[in-house]
C-alpha positions in Angstrom: 170.8 157.0 139.8 174.7 156.1 138.8 173.2 152.1 138.1 170.6 153.1 135.9 172.5 155.2 133.7 175.2 152.6 133.3 172.3 150.3 133.2 169.8 152.2 130.5 172.2 152.0 127.7 172.9 148.6 128.0 169.2 147.9 128.2 168.5 148.9 124.8 171.8 148.1 122.8 171.7 144.4 124.2 168.5 142.9 122.3 169.8 144.0 119.4 173.0 142.3 120.2 171.5 139.1 121.2 168.8 139.2 118.0 171.3 139.7 115.4 172.3 136.3 113.9 175.1 136.5 111.3 174.4 134.4 107.5 176.4 130.7 107.5 178.6 131.7 105.1 177.9 130.4 101.3 180.1 127.5 100.3 180.4 124.7 97.8 181.6 121.7 98.3 182.1 118.5 96.5 180.1 114.9 97.8 181.6 111.2 97.3 179.5 111.3 94.4 181.1 113.9 92.2 178.1 116.1 93.3 178.6 119.7 94.5 177.2 120.5 97.3 175.8 124.4 98.3 174.9 124.9 101.8 173.8 126.8 103.3 171.2 124.0 101.7 168.8 126.3 102.6 164.5 126.0 103.1 165.4 123.7 105.7 166.6 123.5 109.2 170.8 122.8 108.8 173.4 121.0 111.6 176.6 121.5 109.7 179.8 120.9 111.5 183.2 122.2 110.3 186.5 120.8 110.6 189.9 122.1 109.6 192.5 120.5 111.3 193.3 116.8 111.5 193.7 116.8 115.7 189.7 117.8 115.7 188.7 114.3 113.4 189.3 112.1 117.3 186.4 114.4 119.0 184.6 114.8 116.1 184.2 110.9 116.5 182.4 111.6 119.6 180.2 114.1 117.8 178.8 112.7 115.0 177.4 108.9 116.2 174.7 111.0 118.6 174.1 113.8 116.4 173.6 111.1 113.3 170.8 109.0 115.5 169.7 112.8 116.6 168.8 114.3 113.6 168.6 112.0 110.8 167.4 108.7 111.8 165.2 110.4 114.1 166.1 108.3 117.8 165.3 112.2 120.1 162.6 113.3 122.3 161.6 116.2 119.6 163.3 114.8 116.5 160.3 114.0 114.8 158.7 117.9 115.3 161.6 119.3 113.1 163.2 118.7 109.4 167.3 119.6 109.0 169.0 118.2 107.5 173.0 116.9 108.9 176.5 117.8 107.0 180.2 117.5 108.0 183.4 120.1 106.1 186.0 118.7 106.6 187.8 122.0 105.3 191.0 121.1 102.9 193.1 124.6 102.5 196.7 125.1 102.0 199.1 122.2 102.6 195.5 120.1 102.8 194.8 120.5 100.0 196.7 116.9 98.8 194.5 114.6 101.0 191.2 116.3 99.7 191.6 113.4 97.2 192.8 110.5 99.5 190.1 111.5 101.8 187.3 111.4 99.6 188.3 107.7 98.2 189.0 106.3 101.7 186.1 107.9 103.1 184.0 106.1 99.8 185.5 102.7 100.7 185.2 102.7 104.8 181.6 104.4 105.2 178.7 103.3 105.3 176.5 105.1 102.1 173.8 106.6 103.8 176.6 108.4 106.5 179.2 109.4 103.0 175.9 111.2 102.3 176.3 113.4 104.4 180.0 114.7 104.2 180.1 117.5 101.5 184.5 118.1 100.7 185.3 121.9 100.6 189.2 123.1 99.0 189.4 126.4 99.2 190.4 129.7 100.7 190.0 128.9 104.8 190.6 132.7 105.7 187.1 134.7 104.5 185.2 131.1 106.1 187.2 130.6 109.0 186.4 134.5 109.8 183.0 134.1 109.0 182.4 131.3 111.3 184.8 132.6 114.0 187.1 129.4 113.6 189.8 130.0 115.4 191.0 126.5 116.6 191.8 124.3 114.5 192.5 121.2 116.6 188.3 121.1 117.8 185.4 120.8 115.4 182.3 123.7 115.5 178.8 122.6 115.5 176.4 125.6 113.7 172.3 125.0 113.6 171.5 127.4 110.4 167.7 127.9 109.7 165.8 127.8 107.1 166.8 131.3 105.8 170.5 130.7 106.4 171.3 132.4 110.2 172.9 131.0 112.1 170.7 130.5 115.5 173.3 128.2 117.5 177.1 127.0 117.6 178.6 124.7 119.8 182.7 123.4 119.7 184.9 121.4 121.0 184.3 117.9 123.6 181.0 116.0 123.0 178.0 116.7 125.7 174.6 116.0 125.6 173.8 119.3 126.8 175.2 120.6 123.9 173.4 118.5 121.3 170.2 120.0 122.8 171.7 123.3 122.3 172.0 122.5 118.9 168.3 121.1 118.6 166.2 124.0 120.7 166.0 126.8 118.1 164.2 124.2 116.1 161.7 123.4 118.7 
């Protein structure tokens, strides 16, 4: 009987906490053409990769090609069954703000124009953004599956794995 008394309150709370989805915080950034981009885009599914530190870049590079191939080039088994936008959001705050312009110029010169369209540069106050996304470690990349209503349906972080990529895709299926 003691087990049921402990379990019953948990059974009432658990479904609500699992079904609650946080909204992806509204952010404005700039693309390489100088246009303003608002995220979440709304109306479509989005995969948003956020990097807030230079140390996250090597790991992001391991993620981005497989994510681009699956979500943009539609090379996955189920990839043609949904419409999704892929965005990379480098965050420039504090002392990193000085790297904003040079980073954008380097991207224009070094990266394919189609790939460059997926990048949204964010420069501003990192506190509210990082808090809303639960980003604590700026040395790793974070990935968010955002539904058409702007809710975060799934999140991943850290080292790339096919299982994590599959998990980002799963809410769209």
